[in-house]
Structure formats: structure tokens, C-alpha cells
A tleap script that builds the chain and sets N, CA, C and O, in Angstrom:
source leaprc.protein.ff14SB
mol = sequence {
  NMET THR VAL ILE PHE ASN GLN HIE LYS TYR
  LYS GLN THR ARG GLN LEU LEU ARG ASN ASN
  SER THR LYS ALA GLU ARG ILE LEU TRP ASN
  HIE LEU ASN GLY ASN GLN ILE GLY ILE LYS
  PHE ARG ARG GLN TYR SER ILE GLY ASP TYR
  ILE ALA ASP PHE CYS ALA PRO ARG LYS LYS
  LEU ILE ILE GLU LEU ASP GLY GLY ILE HIE
  LEU VAL LYS ASN GLN ARG LEU TYR ASP LYS
  ALA ARG GLN LEU ASP ILE GLU HIE LEU GLY
  PHE ARG VAL ILE ARG PHE ALA ASN LYS GLU
  ILE ALA HIE ASN LEU ASP LYS VAL LEU ASP
  LYS ILE LYS LYS GLU ILE LYS CILE
}
set mol.1.N position { -26.558 -2.422 3.586 }
set mol.1.CA position { -25.267 -3.548 4.334 }
set mol.1.C position { -24.878 -4.959 4.341 }
set mol.1.O position { -25.376 -5.903 4.955 }
set mol.2.N position { -23.709 -4.904 3.389 }
set mol.2.CA position { -23.137 -6.336 2.564 }
set mol.2.C position { -23.114 -7.131 3.860 }
set mol.2.O position { -22.527 -6.574 4.789 }
set mol.3.N position { -23.696 -8.456 4.125 }
set mol.3.CA position { -22.968 -9.270 5.395 }
set mol.3.C position { -22.129 -10.839 5.077 }
set mol.3.O position { -22.425 -11.884 4.496 }
set mol.4.N position { -20.632 -10.173 6.012 }
set mol.4.CA position { -20.283 -10.987 5.448 }
set mol.4.C position { -19.431 -12.687 6.010 }
set mol.4.O position { -18.440 -13.316 5.639 }
set mol.5.N position { -20.602 -12.888 7.164 }
set mol.5.CA position { -20.604 -13.229 8.483 }
set mol.5.C position { -21.794 -14.301 8.019 }
set mol.5.O position { -22.796 -14.086 7.336 }
set mol.6.N position { -21.318 -15.548 8.644 }
set mol.6.CA position { -21.414 -17.172 8.693 }
set mol.6.C position { -23.432 -16.858 7.519 }
set mol.6.O position { -24.613 -16.824 7.867 }
set mol.7.N position { -22.659 -16.708 6.108 }
set mol.7.CA position { -24.262 -15.970 5.371 }
set mol.7.C position { -24.594 -17.728 4.910 }
set mol.7.O position { -23.842 -18.671 4.666 }
set mol.8.N position { -25.920 -17.594 4.941 }
set mol.8.CA position { -26.347 -19.062 4.656 }
set mol.8.C position { -25.993 -20.114 3.959 }
set mol.8.O position { -26.173 -21.274 4.329 }
set mol.9.N position { -25.316 -19.665 2.603 }
set mol.9.CA position { -24.742 -20.223 1.440 }
set mol.9.C position { -23.744 -21.697 1.866 }
set mol.9.O position { -23.542 -22.821 1.406 }
set mol.10.N position { -23.309 -20.855 3.037 }
set mol.10.CA position { -22.222 -22.324 3.928 }
set mol.10.C position { -22.399 -22.932 4.598 }
set mol.10.O position { -21.713 -23.893 4.947 }
set mol.11.N position { -24.016 -22.337 5.257 }
set mol.11.CA position { -24.209 -22.905 6.714 }
set mol.11.C position { -24.061 -24.903 6.188 }
set mol.11.O position { -23.401 -25.551 7.001 }
set mol.12.N position { -24.431 -25.437 5.391 }
set mol.12.CA position { -24.595 -27.348 5.077 }
set mol.12.C position { -23.063 -27.125 5.151 }
set mol.12.O position { -22.811 -28.246 5.591 }
set mol.13.N position { -21.813 -26.517 5.055 }
set mol.13.CA position { -20.793 -26.885 4.343 }
set mol.13.C position { -20.174 -25.926 6.356 }
set mol.13.O position { -19.027 -25.949 6.802 }
set mol.14.N position { -20.802 -25.588 6.705 }
set mol.14.CA position { -20.105 -25.185 8.019 }
set mol.14.C position { -20.062 -26.609 8.938 }
set mol.14.O position { -19.102 -27.229 9.395 }
set mol.15.N position { -21.552 -26.858 9.008 }
set mol.15.CA position { -22.020 -28.096 9.574 }
set mol.15.C position { -21.456 -29.387 9.178 }
set mol.15.O position { -20.974 -29.940 10.166 }
set mol.16.N position { -21.314 -30.191 7.931 }
set mol.16.CA position { -20.826 -30.697 7.905 }
set mol.16.C position { -19.115 -30.634 8.929 }
set mol.16.O position { -18.847 -31.299 9.930 }
set mol.17.N position { -18.004 -29.342 8.038 }
set mol.17.CA position { -17.115 -29.640 9.140 }
set mol.17.C position { -17.467 -29.664 10.622 }
set mol.17.O position { -17.040 -30.449 11.468 }
set mol.18.N position { -18.134 -28.882 10.742 }
set mol.18.CA position { -18.358 -28.822 12.387 }
set mol.18.C position { -18.944 -30.276 12.341 }
set mol.18.O position { -19.362 -30.153 13.492 }
set mol.19.N position { -19.302 -31.439 12.036 }
set mol.19.CA position { -19.842 -33.158 12.167 }
set mol.19.C position { -18.536 -33.280 11.834 }
set mol.19.O position { -17.925 -33.940 12.675 }
set mol.20.N position { -17.856 -32.889 10.912 }
set mol.20.CA position { -16.376 -33.944 11.045 }
set mol.20.C position { -14.936 -33.580 11.508 }
set mol.20.O position { -13.755 -33.757 11.210 }
set mol.21.N position { -15.612 -33.063 12.270 }
set mol.21.CA position { -13.695 -32.645 12.890 }
set mol.21.C position { -12.971 -33.163 13.186 }
set mol.21.O position { -13.130 -34.216 13.804 }
set mol.22.N position { -11.505 -32.529 12.800 }
set mol.22.CA position { -10.879 -33.111 13.057 }
set mol.22.C position { -10.239 -33.718 14.484 }
set mol.22.O position { -10.399 -32.958 15.439 }
set mol.23.N position { -9.684 -34.713 14.712 }
set mol.23.CA position { -9.518 -34.461 15.831 }
set mol.23.C position { -8.507 -33.914 17.023 }
set mol.23.O position { -8.491 -34.294 18.194 }
set mol.24.N position { -7.535 -32.755 16.296 }
set mol.24.CA position { -7.323 -31.561 16.997 }
set mol.24.C position { -7.860 -30.494 16.683 }
set mol.24.O position { -7.650 -29.357 17.105 }
set mol.25.N position { -8.704 -30.939 15.781 }
set mol.25.CA position { -9.444 -29.303 16.066 }
set mol.25.C position { -10.868 -30.389 17.949 }
set mol.25.O position { -10.742 -30.488 19.170 }
set mol.26.N position { -11.510 -30.669 17.310 }
set mol.26.CA position { -12.289 -31.842 18.892 }
set mol.26.C position { -11.310 -31.171 20.279 }
set mol.26.O position { -11.870 -30.377 21.036 }
set mol.27.N position { -9.878 -31.552 20.516 }
set mol.27.CA position { -9.086 -31.636 21.409 }
set mol.27.C position { -9.667 -30.447 21.567 }
set mol.27.O position { -10.695 -30.230 22.207 }
set mol.28.N position { -8.630 -29.220 20.645 }
set mol.28.CA position { -9.131 -28.062 21.084 }
set mol.28.C position { -10.352 -26.459 21.990 }
set mol.28.O position { -10.239 -25.621 22.884 }
set mol.29.N position { -11.987 -27.183 20.356 }
set mol.29.CA position { -12.709 -26.745 20.451 }
set mol.29.C position { -12.864 -27.831 21.942 }
set mol.29.O position { -12.414 -28.754 21.264 }
set mol.30.N position { -13.036 -28.315 22.949 }
set mol.30.CA position { -12.387 -28.925 24.586 }
set mol.30.C position { -12.686 -27.741 25.300 }
set mol.30.O position { -13.685 -27.343 25.899 }
set mol.31.N position { -11.357 -27.200 25.040 }
set mol.31.CA position { -10.738 -26.486 25.716 }
set mol.31.C position { -11.086 -24.549 26.110 }
set mol.31.O position { -10.805 -23.811 27.054 }
set mol.32.N position { -12.020 -24.330 24.438 }
set mol.32.CA position { -12.300 -23.600 23.850 }
set mol.32.C position { -14.040 -23.545 23.896 }
set mol.32.O position { -14.632 -22.564 24.346 }
set mol.33.N position { -14.421 -24.202 23.604 }
set mol.33.CA position { -15.944 -24.054 24.231 }
set mol.33.C position { -16.071 -23.452 25.371 }
set mol.33.O position { -15.088 -23.190 26.063 }
set mol.34.N position { -17.991 -22.981 25.915 }
set mol.34.CA position { -17.672 -22.238 26.815 }
set mol.34.C position { -17.391 -21.521 27.448 }
set mol.34.O position { -17.390 -21.614 28.675 }
set mol.35.N position { -17.027 -20.473 26.720 }
set mol.35.CA position { -15.829 -19.220 27.897 }
set mol.35.C position { -14.338 -19.720 28.453 }
set mol.35.O position { -13.465 -19.030 28.980 }
set mol.36.N position { -14.336 -21.088 28.173 }
set mol.36.CA position { -13.184 -21.107 29.026 }
set mol.36.C position { -12.310 -20.825 29.407 }
set mol.36.O position { -11.829 -21.042 30.519 }
set mol.37.N position { -11.760 -20.044 28.182 }
set mol.37.CA position { -10.667 -19.784 28.331 }
set mol.37.C position { -10.815 -17.646 28.390 }
set mol.37.O position { -9.839 -17.012 27.989 }
set mol.38.N position { -11.527 -17.210 28.682 }
set mol.38.CA position { -11.736 -15.774 28.995 }
set mol.38.C position { -12.962 -14.899 28.034 }
set mol.38.O position { -13.537 -13.843 28.298 }
set mol.39.N position { -13.095 -15.894 26.721 }
set mol.39.CA position { -13.239 -15.585 25.440 }
set mol.39.C position { -14.997 -16.264 24.485 }
set mol.39.O position { -15.062 -17.206 23.696 }
set mol.40.N position { -15.261 -16.058 24.594 }
set mol.40.CA position { -16.933 -16.855 23.689 }
set mol.40.C position { -15.047 -17.406 22.002 }
set mol.40.O position { -13.955 -16.978 21.627 }
set mol.41.N position { -15.750 -18.203 21.820 }
set mol.41.CA position { -14.813 -18.922 20.802 }
set mol.41.C position { -16.219 -19.268 19.575 }
set mol.41.O position { -17.306 -19.432 20.130 }
set mol.42.N position { -16.225 -19.386 17.892 }
set mol.42.CA position { -17.281 -20.088 17.642 }
set mol.42.C position { -17.015 -20.945 16.524 }
set mol.42.O position { -17.172 -20.249 15.521 }
set mol.43.N position { -16.691 -22.101 16.203 }
set mol.43.CA position { -16.594 -22.906 15.302 }
set mol.43.C position { -17.033 -23.384 14.150 }
set mol.43.O position { -18.137 -23.925 14.081 }
set mol.44.N position { -16.123 -23.230 12.959 }
set mol.44.CA position { -16.306 -23.307 11.830 }
set mol.44.C position { -17.351 -21.708 11.249 }
set mol.44.O position { -18.441 -21.433 10.747 }
set mol.45.N position { -16.180 -21.083 11.721 }
set mol.45.CA position { -18.045 -19.297 10.951 }
set mol.45.C position { -17.076 -18.959 9.994 }
set mol.45.O position { -15.846 -18.922 10.039 }
set mol.46.N position { -17.863 -18.730 9.155 }
set mol.46.CA position { -17.679 -18.010 7.560 }
set mol.46.C position { -17.412 -16.579 8.057 }
set mol.46.O position { -18.069 -15.776 8.719 }
set mol.47.N position { -16.062 -16.568 7.422 }
set mol.47.CA position { -15.921 -14.747 7.685 }
set mol.47.C position { -15.752 -14.824 5.030 }
set mol.47.O position { -15.084 -15.526 4.270 }
set mol.48.N position { -16.803 -13.661 4.794 }
set mol.48.CA position { -16.555 -13.799 3.740 }
set mol.48.C position { -16.908 -15.257 2.569 }
set mol.48.O position { -17.898 -15.978 2.442 }
set mol.49.N position { -15.885 -15.224 2.034 }
set mol.49.CA position { -16.051 -16.425 1.600 }
set mol.49.C position { -15.111 -17.679 1.562 }
set mol.49.O position { -14.710 -18.420 0.663 }
set mol.50.N position { -14.842 -17.566 3.564 }
set mol.50.CA position { -13.853 -18.243 3.918 }
set mol.50.C position { -14.395 -19.221 5.153 }
set mol.50.O position { -15.428 -18.758 5.637 }
set mol.51.N position { -14.017 -20.286 5.697 }
set mol.51.CA position { -14.921 -21.142 7.041 }
set mol.51.C position { -13.338 -20.882 8.430 }
set mol.51.O position { -12.330 -21.567 8.257 }
set mol.52.N position { -13.384 -20.057 9.426 }
set mol.52.CA position { -12.837 -20.312 9.820 }
set mol.52.C position { -12.682 -21.380 10.989 }
set mol.52.O position { -13.828 -21.785 11.182 }
set mol.53.N position { -11.976 -21.912 11.701 }
set mol.53.CA position { -12.625 -23.443 11.801 }
set mol.53.C position { -12.615 -22.348 13.766 }
set mol.53.O position { -13.703 -22.168 14.313 }
set mol.54.N position { -11.446 -21.877 14.371 }
set mol.54.CA position { -12.644 -21.140 15.201 }
set mol.54.C position { -12.228 -19.840 15.209 }
set mol.54.O position { -11.065 -19.582 14.897 }
set mol.55.N position { -12.944 -19.042 15.496 }
set mol.55.CA position { -13.284 -17.878 15.837 }
set mol.55.C position { -13.977 -16.746 16.729 }
set mol.55.O position { -15.086 -16.339 16.385 }
set mol.56.N position { -13.504 -16.354 17.589 }
set mol.56.CA position { -13.430 -14.994 18.635 }
set mol.56.C position { -14.388 -13.983 18.173 }
set mol.56.O position { -14.029 -12.913 18.663 }
set mol.57.N position { -15.151 -13.868 17.654 }
set mol.57.CA position { -15.652 -12.959 16.369 }
set mol.57.C position { -15.350 -11.090 18.199 }
set mol.57.O position { -14.777 -10.022 17.984 }
set mol.58.N position { -15.741 -11.354 19.040 }
set mol.58.CA position { -16.137 -9.704 19.357 }
set mol.58.C position { -13.625 -9.999 19.835 }
set mol.58.O position { -13.495 -10.543 20.932 }
set mol.59.N position { -12.963 -9.852 19.505 }
set mol.59.CA position { -11.759 -9.479 19.322 }
set mol.59.C position { -10.754 -9.953 18.538 }
set mol.59.O position { -9.548 -10.060 18.762 }
set mol.60.N position { -11.721 -10.344 17.150 }
set mol.60.CA position { -11.763 -10.141 15.685 }
set mol.60.C position { -9.913 -10.857 15.224 }
set mol.60.O position { -8.888 -10.532 14.624 }
set mol.61.N position { -10.809 -12.550 16.422 }
set mol.61.CA position { -9.031 -13.245 16.605 }
set mol.61.C position { -9.365 -14.636 15.041 }
set mol.61.O position { -10.410 -15.221 15.324 }
set mol.62.N position { -8.920 -15.051 14.006 }
set mol.62.CA position { -9.276 -16.400 13.754 }
set mol.62.C position { -8.389 -17.693 14.030 }
set mol.62.O position { -7.252 -17.431 13.638 }
set mol.63.N position { -8.434 -18.620 14.402 }
set mol.63.CA position { -7.340 -19.583 14.526 }
set mol.63.C position { -7.187 -20.927 13.610 }
set mol.63.O position { -8.256 -21.360 13.179 }
set mol.64.N position { -6.741 -21.199 13.475 }
set mol.64.CA position { -6.564 -22.321 12.670 }
set mol.64.C position { -5.371 -23.339 12.191 }
set mol.64.O position { -4.275 -22.911 11.829 }
set mol.65.N position { -5.709 -24.761 12.227 }
set mol.65.CA position { -4.902 -25.882 12.129 }
set mol.65.C position { -5.613 -26.193 11.725 }
set mol.65.O position { -6.832 -26.095 11.588 }
set mol.66.N position { -4.130 -27.034 11.253 }
set mol.66.CA position { -2.575 -27.063 10.292 }
set mol.66.C position { -2.377 -28.557 10.316 }
set mol.66.O position { -1.792 -28.945 11.327 }
set mol.67.N position { -2.732 -29.521 9.423 }
set mol.67.CA position { -2.321 -30.963 8.530 }
set mol.67.C position { -0.916 -31.095 8.206 }
set mol.67.O position { -0.010 -30.297 8.448 }
set mol.68.N position { -0.856 -32.469 7.493 }
set mol.68.CA position { -0.331 -32.275 6.586 }
set mol.68.C position { -0.452 -31.622 5.068 }
set mol.68.O position { 0.334 -31.449 4.137 }
set mol.69.N position { -1.362 -31.444 5.227 }
set mol.69.CA position { -2.075 -30.910 3.504 }
set mol.69.C position { -1.589 -30.222 3.457 }
set mol.69.O position { -0.725 -30.369 2.593 }
set mol.70.N position { -1.521 -28.779 4.220 }
set mol.70.CA position { -0.968 -27.164 4.851 }
set mol.70.C position { 0.481 -27.819 4.782 }
set mol.70.O position { 1.129 -27.304 5.693 }
set mol.71.N position { 1.501 -29.014 3.879 }
set mol.71.CA position { 2.979 -28.828 3.650 }
set mol.71.C position { 2.456 -28.401 2.228 }
set mol.71.O position { 3.211 -27.580 1.708 }
set mol.72.N position { 1.754 -28.618 1.733 }
set mol.72.CA position { 1.720 -28.928 0.847 }
set mol.72.C position { 1.872 -27.644 -0.661 }
set mol.72.O position { 0.845 -27.400 -1.294 }
set mol.73.N position { 3.205 -26.952 -1.059 }
set mol.73.CA position { 3.183 -26.045 -1.336 }
set mol.73.C position { 1.861 -25.103 -2.674 }
set mol.73.O position { 1.788 -23.923 -2.333 }
set mol.74.N position { 0.996 -25.374 -3.880 }
set mol.74.CA position { 0.048 -24.725 -3.783 }
set mol.74.C position { -1.024 -24.523 -1.831 }
set mol.74.O position { -1.231 -23.500 -1.179 }
set mol.75.N position { -1.346 -25.707 -1.591 }
set mol.75.CA position { -2.098 -25.351 -0.494 }
set mol.75.C position { -1.062 -24.387 0.634 }
set mol.75.O position { -1.566 -23.727 1.542 }
set mol.76.N position { 0.153 -24.438 0.434 }
set mol.76.CA position { 0.848 -23.285 1.606 }
set mol.76.C position { 0.310 -22.168 0.348 }
set mol.76.O position { -0.322 -22.861 -0.450 }
set mol.77.N position { 0.321 -20.950 -0.049 }
set mol.77.CA position { -0.188 -20.874 -1.165 }
set mol.77.C position { -0.555 -20.209 -1.327 }
set mol.77.O position { -0.169 -19.126 -1.766 }
set mol.78.N position { -1.998 -20.803 -0.869 }
set mol.78.CA position { -3.765 -20.400 -0.945 }
set mol.78.C position { -4.531 -20.318 0.878 }
set mol.78.O position { -5.528 -20.090 1.563 }
set mol.79.N position { -3.498 -20.604 0.854 }
set mol.79.CA position { -3.862 -20.054 2.813 }
set mol.79.C position { -3.175 -18.387 2.775 }
set mol.79.O position { -3.880 -17.402 2.994 }
set mol.80.N position { -1.317 -18.281 2.379 }
set mol.80.CA position { -1.096 -17.696 2.367 }
set mol.80.C position { -2.516 -16.190 1.853 }
set mol.80.O position { -2.683 -15.366 2.751 }
set mol.81.N position { -3.066 -16.045 1.004 }
set mol.81.CA position { -3.565 -15.431 0.632 }
set mol.81.C position { -5.360 -15.740 0.738 }
set mol.81.O position { -6.246 -15.173 0.098 }
set mol.82.N position { -5.474 -16.677 1.626 }
set mol.82.CA position { -6.848 -16.613 2.553 }
set mol.82.C position { -6.380 -16.040 3.977 }
set mol.82.O position { -7.350 -15.580 4.579 }
set mol.83.N position { -5.153 -15.930 4.707 }
set mol.83.CA position { -4.880 -15.300 4.960 }
set mol.83.C position { -5.029 -14.128 5.334 }
set mol.83.O position { -5.302 -13.709 6.458 }
set mol.84.N position { -4.838 -13.546 4.327 }
set mol.84.CA position { -4.611 -11.762 4.157 }
set mol.84.C position { -5.228 -11.093 3.200 }
set mol.84.O position { -4.873 -9.991 2.781 }
set mol.85.N position { -6.379 -11.872 2.735 }
set mol.85.CA position { -7.886 -11.177 2.303 }
set mol.85.C position { -8.885 -11.593 4.118 }
set mol.85.O position { -9.738 -10.746 4.381 }
set mol.86.N position { -8.758 -12.634 5.057 }
set mol.86.CA position { -9.370 -12.196 6.479 }
set mol.86.C position { -9.073 -10.464 7.155 }
set mol.86.O position { -9.791 -9.516 7.473 }
set mol.87.N position { -6.744 -10.925 7.117 }
set mol.87.CA position { -6.256 -9.655 7.201 }
set mol.87.C position { -6.790 -7.945 6.833 }
set mol.87.O position { -6.553 -6.797 7.207 }
set mol.88.N position { -7.327 -8.406 6.223 }
set mol.88.CA position { -7.852 -7.157 5.167 }
set mol.88.C position { -9.527 -7.191 5.820 }
set mol.88.O position { -10.097 -6.101 5.871 }
set mol.89.N position { -9.955 -7.892 6.095 }
set mol.89.CA position { -11.195 -7.554 7.051 }
set mol.89.C position { -10.600 -6.945 8.846 }
set mol.89.O position { -11.394 -6.523 9.687 }
set mol.90.N position { -9.589 -7.017 8.994 }
set mol.90.CA position { -9.073 -6.559 9.766 }
set mol.90.C position { -8.776 -7.885 11.710 }
set mol.90.O position { -8.460 -7.739 12.891 }
set mol.91.N position { -9.246 -9.178 10.567 }
set mol.91.CA position { -8.706 -10.085 11.715 }
set mol.91.C position { -7.652 -9.997 11.385 }
set mol.91.O position { -7.036 -9.341 10.545 }
set mol.92.N position { -7.232 -11.394 12.785 }
set mol.92.CA position { -5.530 -11.807 12.607 }
set mol.92.C position { -5.507 -12.912 12.818 }
set mol.92.O position { -6.523 -13.181 13.459 }
set mol.93.N position { -4.998 -13.657 12.675 }
set mol.93.CA position { -4.582 -15.096 12.233 }
set mol.93.C position { -4.032 -15.925 12.399 }
set mol.93.O position { -3.617 -16.575 11.439 }
set mol.94.N position { -3.724 -16.357 13.900 }
set mol.94.CA position { -3.079 -17.596 14.585 }
set mol.94.C position { -3.065 -18.910 13.269 }
set mol.94.O position { -3.792 -19.030 12.283 }
set mol.95.N position { -2.194 -19.560 13.647 }
set mol.95.CA position { -1.854 -21.124 12.769 }
set mol.95.C position { -1.621 -22.508 14.128 }
set mol.95.O position { -1.923 -22.428 15.319 }
set mol.96.N position { -1.282 -23.142 13.726 }
set mol.96.CA position { -0.723 -23.875 15.073 }
set mol.96.C position { -1.175 -25.647 14.204 }
set mol.96.O position { -2.315 -26.107 14.140 }
set mol.97.N position { -0.220 -26.148 13.789 }
set mol.97.CA position { 0.555 -27.346 13.579 }
set mol.97.C position { -0.797 -28.956 14.876 }
set mol.97.O position { -0.919 -29.455 15.994 }
set mol.98.N position { -1.240 -28.948 13.786 }
set mol.98.CA position { -1.874 -30.340 14.428 }
set mol.98.C position { -1.756 -30.913 15.575 }
set mol.98.O position { -2.502 -31.188 16.515 }
set mol.99.N position { 0.213 -31.140 15.095 }
set mol.99.CA position { 0.244 -32.058 15.711 }
set mol.99.C position { 0.987 -30.819 16.968 }
set mol.99.O position { 1.439 -31.165 18.059 }
set mol.100.N position { 0.954 -29.704 16.567 }
set mol.100.CA position { 1.218 -29.031 18.445 }
set mol.100.C position { -0.014 -29.393 19.012 }
set mol.100.O position { 0.348 -29.608 20.169 }
set mol.101.N position { -1.668 -29.687 18.983 }
set mol.101.CA position { -2.256 -29.572 19.504 }
set mol.101.C position { -2.375 -30.709 20.425 }
set mol.101.O position { -2.846 -30.862 21.552 }
set mol.102.N position { -1.422 -31.920 19.023 }
set mol.102.CA position { -0.879 -33.139 20.226 }
set mol.102.C position { -0.493 -32.797 21.285 }
set mol.102.O position { -1.043 -33.002 22.368 }
set mol.103.N position { 0.342 -32.325 21.108 }
set mol.103.CA position { 2.242 -32.428 22.120 }
set mol.103.C position { 2.127 -31.143 22.570 }
set mol.103.O position { 2.335 -31.477 23.737 }
set mol.104.N position { 1.998 -30.136 22.639 }
set mol.104.CA position { 1.548 -29.284 23.631 }
set mol.104.C position { 1.284 -28.036 23.834 }
set mol.104.O position { 1.787 -26.927 23.659 }
set mol.105.N position { -0.020 -28.721 24.419 }
set mol.105.CA position { -1.676 -28.198 24.255 }
set mol.105.C position { -1.431 -26.938 25.264 }
set mol.105.O position { -2.343 -26.116 25.179 }
set mol.106.N position { -0.996 -26.794 25.661 }
set mol.106.CA position { -0.802 -26.229 27.253 }
set mol.106.C position { 0.096 -24.713 26.621 }
set mol.106.O position { -0.268 -23.626 27.069 }
set mol.107.N position { 1.153 -24.760 25.671 }
set mol.107.CA position { 1.846 -24.188 25.334 }
set mol.107.C position { 1.588 -23.367 23.861 }
set mol.107.O position { 2.430 -22.628 23.352 }
set mol.108.N position { -0.058 -23.721 23.158 }
set mol.108.CA position { -1.254 -23.369 22.322 }
set mol.108.C position { -2.133 -22.718 23.273 }
set mol.108.O position { -2.611 -21.703 22.767 }
set mol.109.N position { -2.441 -22.876 24.206 }
set mol.109.CA position { -3.805 -22.311 24.851 }
set mol.109.C position { -3.153 -20.749 25.911 }
set mol.109.O position { -3.659 -19.781 26.479 }
set mol.110.N position { -1.908 -21.264 25.705 }
set mol.110.CA position { -0.515 -19.924 26.661 }
set mol.110.C position { -1.079 -18.793 25.885 }
set mol.110.O position { -1.822 -17.852 26.167 }
set mol.111.N position { -0.262 -19.347 24.433 }
set mol.111.CA position { -0.931 -18.192 23.149 }
set mol.111.C position { -1.580 -17.919 22.865 }
set mol.111.O position { -1.664 -16.849 22.263 }
set mol.112.N position { -2.756 -18.889 23.149 }
set mol.112.CA position { -4.165 -18.845 22.567 }
set mol.112.C position { -4.541 -17.213 23.739 }
set mol.112.O position { -4.718 -16.038 23.417 }
set mol.113.N position { -4.534 -17.734 24.785 }
set mol.113.CA position { -4.781 -16.059 25.827 }
set mol.113.C position { -4.075 -14.944 25.775 }
set mol.113.O position { -4.598 -13.831 25.833 }
set mol.114.N position { -1.931 -15.293 25.576 }
set mol.114.CA position { -1.965 -13.575 25.274 }
set mol.114.C position { -2.165 -13.073 23.957 }
set mol.114.O position { -1.711 -11.949 23.745 }
set mol.115.N position { -2.971 -13.891 22.661 }
set mol.115.CA position { -3.187 -12.962 21.543 }
set mol.115.C position { -5.025 -12.797 21.848 }
set mol.115.O position { -5.924 -12.454 21.081 }
set mol.116.N position { -5.053 -13.230 23.374 }
set mol.116.CA position { -6.799 -12.876 23.426 }
set mol.116.C position { -7.222 -11.243 24.568 }
set mol.116.O position { -8.294 -10.665 24.743 }
set mol.117.N position { -5.330 -10.872 25.320 }
set mol.117.CA position { -5.403 -9.805 25.360 }
set mol.117.C position { -4.840 -8.734 24.597 }
set mol.117.O position { -5.219 -7.590 24.849 }
set mol.118.N position { -4.040 -8.925 23.752 }
set mol.118.CA position { -4.099 -7.829 22.847 }
set mol.118.C position { -4.666 -6.580 22.517 }
set mol.118.O position { -4.314 -5.993 21.494 }
savepdb mol mol.pdb
quit
């Protein structure tokens, strides 16, 4: 059986990303950490050749936070292909702009809770 989750070859990259989180990632993690919304989330979780910002493995839910770079056309195309690959592995992906975390955190958390119940 091929291991596709948290492959050792991505361990240093995952640690680097965790240690250099964006402000939006730190804010959201403060609300997801420790089963606060009813399900365990993992931070910087690798799936295949990708590293997701947040993952609830039991619910097969990925949360991605997008900063300004994700508005660039080439990045949008990459994000779309990446999301399709992850979805083909059976995961759902929801995306939020960093601005949403800063200005509408309650709405973001409500949407995540709704996705968990699906």
C-alpha cells in the first residue's frame, strides 16, 4: 500500500510552514486546535505531493487560506489543478481569503462547522 499522508520527504517542509505561519493561519488555528469545533484538525498536513494548510482527516476536509499571491493567474491555475488532485483522493476543499479570517472569522467558523456536518 502506498502511503500518501505525511510522507517523510515532506517533514521538514511541513515543519518550516508550521513555524512560519501567516497571521491568518495562526488566528484560524487558535480556533481549530484541540477539537474546539468538534473535530480534530491537523496543520500543514501532506496529502500526496501537496501540503494542506489544515486537514480534518476523519471528515476528509481540507481548508486552504489564500493570500494575495493566489490572485495571480498562474497561481490560480496551479491551485485549481491541485484542488482537483486532492478531490480525486476523496477530500473536499474549502478556501478562504486571509481577509475573511481577519474580518469575518465567525462566518468562516460557521461555514467550517457546516462542512463538518456534511
